[in-house]
C-alpha positions as CSV (number, residue, x, y, z in Angstrom):
1,X,-94.0,129.1,-293.3
2,X,-91.7,126.8,-291.4
3,X,-92.4,123.1,-291.7
4,X,-90.6,119.8,-291.3
5,X,-90.0,117.2,-293.9
6,X,-87.7,114.2,-294.7
7,X,-86.9,115.0,-298.4
8,X,-86.8,118.2,-300.3
9,X,-89.8,119.0,-302.5
10,X,-87.6,119.9,-305.4
11,X,-86.2,116.3,-305.7
12,X,-89.4,114.4,-305.4
13,X,-90.7,113.7,-309.0
14,X,-94.3,113.4,-307.8
15,X,-94.3,116.9,-306.5
16,X,-92.7,118.6,-309.5
17,X,-94.7,120.8,-311.8
18,X,-94.0,121.2,-315.5
19,X,-90.6,122.8,-316.1
20,X,-89.6,125.2,-318.9
21,X,-86.3,123.5,-319.4
22,X,-85.6,119.9,-320.0
23,X,-81.9,119.1,-319.8
24,X,-80.5,116.7,-322.3
25,X,-78.2,113.9,-321.3
26,X,-74.6,114.8,-321.9
27,X,-71.9,112.3,-323.0
28,X,-68.2,112.6,-322.4
29,X,-65.6,110.0,-323.3
30,X,-63.6,110.6,-320.0
31,X,-66.5,110.2,-317.6
32,X,-70.2,109.4,-317.3
33,X,-72.4,111.9,-315.6
34,X,-75.3,111.1,-313.3
35,X,-77.7,112.3,-316.1
36,X,-76.6,109.5,-318.3
37,X,-77.9,107.0,-315.7
38,X,-81.0,108.6,-314.3
39,X,-82.2,110.9,-317.1
40,X,-82.9,114.7,-317.2
41,X,-82.6,116.6,-313.9
42,X,-85.5,119.1,-313.4
43,X,-84.7,122.8,-313.7
44,X,-84.4,124.8,-310.4
45,X,-87.8,125.9,-309.0
46,X,-88.6,129.4,-307.8
47,X,-89.2,128.1,-304.3
48,X,-86.8,126.2,-302.0
49,X,-86.2,125.1,-298.4
50,X,-83.3,126.3,-296.3
51,X,-82.2,126.2,-292.7
52,X,-82.4,129.8,-291.3
53,X,-80.4,131.0,-288.3
54,X,-82.5,133.8,-286.8
55,X,-80.7,134.0,-283.4
56,X,-77.1,133.6,-282.5
57,X,-76.3,130.5,-280.3
58,X,-73.9,130.2,-277.4
59,X,-70.5,128.4,-277.7
60,X,-71.9,125.2,-276.2
61,X,-74.4,124.8,-279.0
62,X,-77.4,125.6,-276.8
63,X,-80.3,126.9,-278.9
64,X,-83.1,129.2,-278.0
65,X,-86.5,128.4,-279.3
66,X,-86.7,128.8,-283.1
67,X,-83.1,129.9,-283.3
68,X,-82.7,127.6,-286.3
69,X,-85.6,126.3,-288.4
70,X,-86.4,125.0,-291.8
71,X,-88.1,127.7,-293.9
72,X,-89.8,127.3,-297.2
73,X,-90.6,130.1,-299.6
74,X,-89.7,132.0,-302.7
75,X,-86.0,132.5,-303.4
76,X,-86.7,136.3,-303.7
77,X,-87.5,136.5,-300.0
78,X,-84.7,138.4,-298.1
79,X,-84.1,135.5,-295.7
80,X,-83.8,133.0,-298.5
81,X,-81.8,135.2,-300.8
82,X,-79.0,135.0,-298.3
83,X,-78.7,131.3,-299.2
84,X,-76.2,132.2,-301.9
85,X,-75.6,135.9,-301.7
86,X,-74.9,135.7,-305.4
87,X,-78.2,134.4,-306.8
88,X,-78.4,136.1,-310.2
89,X,-79.6,135.1,-313.6
90,X,-77.5,134.6,-315.5
91,X,-74.9,133.2,-313.0
92,X,-71.8,135.3,-312.4
93,X,-68.5,134.2,-314.1
94,X,-67.2,130.8,-312.9
95,X,-70.2,130.3,-310.6
96,X,-72.2,127.1,-310.5
97,X,-75.7,126.4,-309.2
98,X,-75.7,123.1,-307.2
99,X,-78.6,121.1,-305.9
100,X,-77.4,120.0,-302.4
101,X,-77.5,116.4,-301.5
102,X,-75.7,116.6,-298.2
103,X,-74.0,119.2,-296.0
104,X,-71.6,118.7,-293.2
105,X,-71.1,120.9,-290.2
106,X,-67.9,121.6,-288.2
107,X,-66.9,123.5,-285.1
108,X,-66.1,126.4,-287.4
109,X,-69.8,126.5,-288.4
110,X,-70.8,126.5,-284.7
111,X,-68.3,129.4,-284.0
112,X,-69.9,131.4,-286.8
113,X,-73.4,130.8,-285.3
114,X,-72.3,132.4,-282.1
115,X,-71.6,135.7,-283.8
116,X,-68.5,136.2,-281.7
117,X,-65.8,135.7,-284.4
118,X,-65.9,138.8,-286.5
119,X,-64.2,137.5,-289.7
120,X,-66.7,134.6,-290.1
121,X,-69.8,136.3,-288.6
122,X,-72.9,136.7,-290.8
123,X,-75.7,139.1,-290.3
124,X,-78.9,137.2,-289.2
125,X,-81.0,135.8,-290.6
126,X,-78.7,133.6,-292.7
127,X,-78.3,130.1,-294.0
128,X,-75.4,128.1,-292.3
129,X,-73.2,125.3,-293.7
130,X,-70.1,125.3,-295.9
131,X,-69.1,121.8,-297.0
132,X,-71.5,120.2,-299.5
133,X,-72.0,117.4,-302.0
134,X,-74.5,118.0,-304.7
135,X,-75.5,117.9,-308.4
136,X,-74.6,120.6,-310.8
137,X,-77.8,122.3,-312.1
138,X,-76.3,125.3,-314.0
139,X,-72.9,126.6,-314.9
140,X,-71.8,130.1,-315.5
141,X,-69.4,131.5,-318.1
142,X,-65.9,130.3,-317.8
143,X,-66.7,126.9,-316.2
144,X,-65.0,124.3,-318.3
145,X,-64.1,121.5,-315.8
146,X,-67.7,120.7,-314.8
147,X,-71.0,120.2,-316.6
148,X,-74.7,119.8,-315.8
149,X,-75.4,116.5,-314.0
150,X,-72.0,116.1,-312.4
151,X,-72.0,115.1,-308.8
152,X,-69.5,117.4,-307.1
153,X,-68.1,118.3,-303.7
154,X,-67.7,121.9,-302.8
155,X,-66.9,124.5,-300.2
156,X,-69.1,127.7,-300.2
157,X,-66.3,130.0,-299.1
158,X,-64.4,131.6,-296.2
159,X,-67.6,132.6,-294.4
160,X,-69.5,129.3,-293.6
161,X,-72.9,130.1,-295.2
162,X,-75.3,128.7,-297.7
163,X,-74.9,124.9,-297.5
164,X,-78.0,123.9,-295.5
165,X,-80.4,124.6,-298.4
166,X,-81.8,122.8,-301.4
167,X,-79.7,124.9,-303.8
168,X,-76.6,126.9,-303.4
169,X,-74.2,128.9,-305.8
170,X,-70.6,128.0,-305.5
171,X,-67.3,129.2,-307.0
172,X,-65.9,126.7,-309.5
173,X,-62.5,127.1,-307.9
174,X,-63.8,125.5,-304.7
175,X,-65.3,122.4,-306.4
176,X,-64.1,118.9,-307.2
177,X,-65.7,115.9,-308.9
178,X,-66.9,113.2,-306.6
179,X,-65.4,109.8,-307.4
180,X,-67.9,107.1,-308.1
181,X,-66.8,104.9,-305.2
182,X,-67.4,107.6,-302.6
183,X,-70.9,108.1,-301.3
184,X,-72.4,111.6,-301.0
185,X,-72.5,111.7,-297.2
186,X,-68.8,110.8,-296.9
187,X,-67.9,113.2,-299.7
188,X,-69.7,116.1,-298.0
189,X,-67.7,115.4,-294.8
190,X,-64.3,115.7,-296.4
191,X,-63.5,119.3,-297.7
192,X,-62.6,121.0,-294.5
193,X,-61.9,118.0,-292.1
194,X,-59.9,115.9,-294.6
195,X,-57.8,118.8,-295.9
196,X,-56.9,120.0,-292.3
197,X,-55.8,116.5,-291.4
198,X,-53.6,116.2,-294.6
199,X,-51.9,119.6,-293.8
200,X,-51.3,118.5,-290.2
201,X,-49.3,115.6,-291.5
202,X,-46.6,118.1,-292.7
203,X,-45.4,118.0,-289.1
204,X,-45.5,114.2,-288.7
205,X,-42.4,112.2,-289.7
206,X,-41.5,108.5,-289.8
207,X,-40.8,107.1,-286.3
208,X,-42.6,109.9,-284.5
209,X,-44.7,109.4,-281.4
210,X,-48.0,111.2,-282.0
211,X,-50.9,112.2,-279.7
212,X,-54.2,113.2,-281.3
213,X,-56.6,115.1,-279.1
214,X,-60.1,114.2,-280.1
215,X,-59.5,111.1,-282.2
216,X,-63.1,110.2,-282.2
217,X,-64.1,113.3,-284.2
218,X,-64.1,113.8,-288.0
219,X,-60.7,115.6,-288.2
220,X,-59.2,113.6,-285.3
221,X,-60.1,110.3,-286.9
222,X,-58.5,111.3,-290.1
223,X,-55.3,112.4,-288.3
224,X,-55.0,109.0,-286.6
225,X,-55.3,107.2,-289.9
226,X,-52.9,109.5,-291.8
227,X,-50.3,109.4,-289.0
228,X,-50.1,105.6,-289.4
229,X,-49.7,106.1,-293.2
230,X,-46.9,108.6,-292.5
231,X,-45.1,105.9,-290.5
232,X,-45.6,107.1,-286.9
233,X,-44.2,104.5,-284.5
234,X,-46.8,105.2,-281.8
235,X,-50.2,106.8,-282.0
236,X,-52.2,107.7,-279.0
237,X,-55.5,109.6,-278.8
238,X,-58.1,111.0,-276.4
239,X,-61.7,109.8,-276.9
240,X,-64.6,108.1,-275.3
241,X,-64.9,105.9,-278.4
242,X,-62.1,103.5,-277.6
243,X,-63.2,100.7,-280.0
244,X,-63.7,103.1,-282.9
245,X,-60.4,104.9,-282.5
246,X,-58.4,101.7,-282.0
247,X,-59.9,100.4,-285.2
248,X,-58.7,103.6,-287.0
249,X,-55.1,102.7,-285.9
250,X,-54.5,104.2,-282.4
251,X,-52.3,102.2,-280.1
252,X,-53.6,103.8,-276.9
253,X,-56.9,105.6,-276.3
254,X,-57.3,107.8,-273.2
255,X,-60.8,108.4,-271.9
256,X,-60.6,112.1,-271.1
257,X,-63.6,111.8,-268.8
258,X,-61.6,109.5,-266.5
259,X,-58.0,110.7,-266.7
260,X,-56.0,113.8,-267.9
261,X,-53.8,113.1,-270.8
262,X,-51.2,115.7,-269.7
263,X,-50.7,113.8,-266.3
264,X,-50.7,110.3,-267.6
265,X,-47.5,108.7,-266.3
266,X,-46.7,106.8,-269.4
267,X,-46.8,109.9,-271.5
268,X,-44.7,112.0,-269.0
269,X,-41.9,109.4,-269.0
270,X,-41.9,109.0,-272.8
271,X,-43.0,112.3,-274.3
272,X,-44.4,112.8,-277.8
273,X,-42.9,114.3,-280.9
274,X,-46.2,115.7,-282.1
275,X,-49.5,116.6,-280.4
276,X,-52.4,117.4,-282.8
277,X,-55.2,119.3,-281.2
278,X,-58.6,118.7,-282.9
279,X,-60.7,119.8,-279.9
280,X,-59.5,123.3,-278.9
281,X,-60.2,123.2,-275.2
282,X,-58.7,126.0,-273.1
283,X,-55.0,125.6,-272.1
284,X,-54.2,122.6,-274.2
285,X,-51.0,124.1,-275.5
286,X,-49.8,125.1,-272.0
287,X,-50.6,121.6,-270.7
288,X,-48.8,119.9,-273.5
289,X,-45.4,120.9,-272.0
290,X,-45.7,118.0,-269.6
291,X,-45.9,115.3,-272.3
292,X,-44.2,116.9,-275.4
293,X,-40.5,116.9,-276.2
294,X,-38.9,120.3,-275.5
295,X,-36.0,122.4,-276.8
296,X,-34.7,123.1,-280.2
297,X,-35.8,120.4,-282.7
298,X,-38.1,119.0,-280.1
299,X,-41.9,118.6,-280.0
300,X,-44.5,120.2,-282.3
301,X,-48.0,121.3,-281.1
302,X,-50.2,121.3,-284.2
303,X,-53.4,123.2,-283.6
304,X,-56.3,122.6,-285.9
305,X,-59.3,123.5,-283.7
306,X,-57.8,126.7,-282.1
307,X,-56.7,127.2,-278.4
308,X,-59.5,129.2,-276.8
309,X,-57.2,130.1,-273.9
310,X,-55.6,132.9,-275.9
311,X,-56.5,136.6,-275.3
312,X,-59.9,137.1,-276.9
313,X,-59.1,140.3,-278.6
314,X,-56.4,138.7,-280.7
315,X,-57.1,135.0,-280.6
316,X,-60.7,135.3,-281.7
317,X,-59.6,137.2,-284.8
318,X,-56.8,134.8,-285.5
319,X,-59.2,131.8,-285.4
320,X,-61.3,133.4,-288.1
321,X,-58.6,134.7,-290.5
322,X,-58.8,133.7,-294.1
323,X,-57.3,130.2,-294.4
324,X,-53.9,130.1,-296.0
325,X,-52.5,126.7,-295.1
326,X,-50.0,125.8,-292.4
327,X,-48.4,128.7,-290.6
328,X,-46.9,129.6,-287.2
329,X,-49.0,131.2,-284.5
330,X,-47.8,134.8,-284.1
331,X,-48.6,134.6,-280.3
332,X,-46.3,131.6,-279.7
333,X,-43.3,132.5,-277.6
334,X,-39.8,131.9,-279.0
335,X,-37.1,129.9,-277.3
336,X,-36.6,126.5,-276.0
337,X,-38.9,126.7,-273.0
338,X,-42.0,125.9,-274.9
339,X,-42.9,123.4,-277.7
340,X,-43.1,124.8,-281.2
341,X,-46.7,125.8,-282.0
342,X,-48.2,125.5,-285.5
343,X,-51.7,126.6,-286.5
344,X,-53.4,124.7,-289.4
345,X,-55.9,126.2,-291.7
346,X,-56.8,125.2,-295.2
347,X,-57.7,127.1,-298.4
348,X,-60.5,124.6,-299.2
349,X,-59.9,125.0,-302.9
350,X,-60.8,122.4,-305.5
351,X,-57.3,120.8,-305.7
352,X,-57.3,120.2,-301.9
353,X,-60.8,118.7,-302.0
354,X,-59.8,116.5,-304.9
355,X,-56.7,115.3,-303.0
356,X,-58.8,114.1,-300.0
357,X,-61.4,112.5,-302.3
358,X,-58.6,110.5,-303.9
359,X,-57.6,109.1,-300.5
360,X,-61.3,108.1,-299.9
361,X,-61.5,106.5,-303.3
362,X,-58.3,104.5,-302.8
363,X,-59.6,103.5,-299.3
364,X,-56.5,105.0,-297.6
365,X,-58.9,107.2,-295.5
366,X,-62.2,106.3,-293.9
367,X,-64.7,109.1,-293.0
368,X,-66.4,108.4,-289.7
369,X,-69.9,109.8,-289.4
370,X,-71.5,110.7,-286.1
371,X,-73.4,107.7,-284.9
372,X,-72.7,106.1,-288.3
373,X,-75.4,108.0,-290.0
374,X,-76.8,111.4,-291.0
375,X,-79.2,114.0,-289.6
376,X,-82.5,114.6,-291.4
377,X,-83.2,117.9,-293.1
378,X,-85.9,118.9,-290.7
379,X,-86.1,121.6,-288.1
380,X,-85.4,119.2,-285.3
381,X,-82.7,117.3,-287.3
382,X,-80.8,120.5,-288.0
383,X,-81.1,121.7,-284.4
384,X,-79.7,118.3,-283.1
385,X,-76.8,118.5,-285.6
386,X,-75.9,122.0,-284.4
387,X,-76.1,120.9,-280.7
388,X,-73.7,118.0,-281.4
389,X,-71.2,120.2,-283.2
390,X,-71.4,122.9,-280.6
391,X,-70.8,120.5,-277.7
392,X,-67.5,119.4,-279.3
393,X,-68.4,115.8,-278.4
394,X,-69.2,114.6,-281.9
395,X,-68.2,111.0,-282.6
396,X,-67.4,111.6,-286.2
397,X,-68.4,114.1,-288.8
398,X,-71.9,115.7,-288.4
399,X,-73.7,115.5,-291.8
400,X,-77.2,116.6,-292.7
401,X,-78.9,114.7,-295.6
402,X,-80.6,117.5,-297.4
403,X,-81.9,115.3,-300.2
404,X,-82.7,111.6,-299.7
405,X,-83.9,110.7,-303.2
406,X,-82.0,107.4,-304.1
407,X,-81.5,108.5,-307.7
408,X,-78.9,111.0,-306.6
409,X,-77.0,108.4,-304.6
410,X,-76.0,106.2,-307.5
411,X,-72.2,105.6,-307.4
């Protein structure tokens, strides 16, 4: 049966029955795990809750009734078994069972929920979500870098599924330890967004004039901050959140509801070296020719979100290809008439995640959460989160707090 709740049953001690396994506290000289501080973590139960997508949504994030809802039941049920796709006992080699604390959603998750992008489409019903922060419950053979009780940050894989559930199985190669100074909500927001922003900086050099489209979002906010760190002489951004984006380091913030960035006189007279697109609205690349330096060695258009004005039979597939880091767009025309086009995708492997977490730990990067908080792990909470992501008007990263037990938020 579907029901709403604030916290997961599995992490409320008062609701737990007797368990067959009591996990001892582990000690390591290099680091202290969460279990050293809060005691044994209960073994996984045979039932769990998960957000189930039973109907595809449209690109604007509009939902039909019961398209997404929280379902509780036995893990053996077909709709809940899809939460991992690899739920076996014992776990497969280099797999880890993680109790999810928080899961962040991105435009890529919304694209997958439409069912229009073949490489990232999942057969319904399925569990959405890909970037998570959680507690290691079990480790499979060959896992040496992590142990039971570690709080980790992970990506579930190329197809964004499995994260919006109380438990998920992840590949150890897509996992990194969460630093003590980073809270779980911010940590869950960083694997995809932070890595994409870091890769985009490969095309930003000291003294460049940079325009970030969508600086109020999770990826855009990171790009504004990192562009300043790279030494950009001038950073502009489009957003309705003027105060927030200025605080992140932007010199000028254009309210896209009131004026068009590609026709702004100031930008036309003094064009940019780099435009970073974190929104993906139709025609952004073509419009950039008005405000981006042209010719050989001129401006760079760095596309993170994907330009939806491309031919659907090719562009849709391109937007869902397996991530392999920065690469040129095969559709971009050669020559000096158009700016150079670069498409950014990340591998989301553990070393990339760890790199972004170090920036958060050292306070060189601040993760902005939508409305400075998280969405509850309820049917209505998850539906609201999907609507915000699908609208492409999120003011920061959209994060769902799957477990709110304060024991798991000890830093």
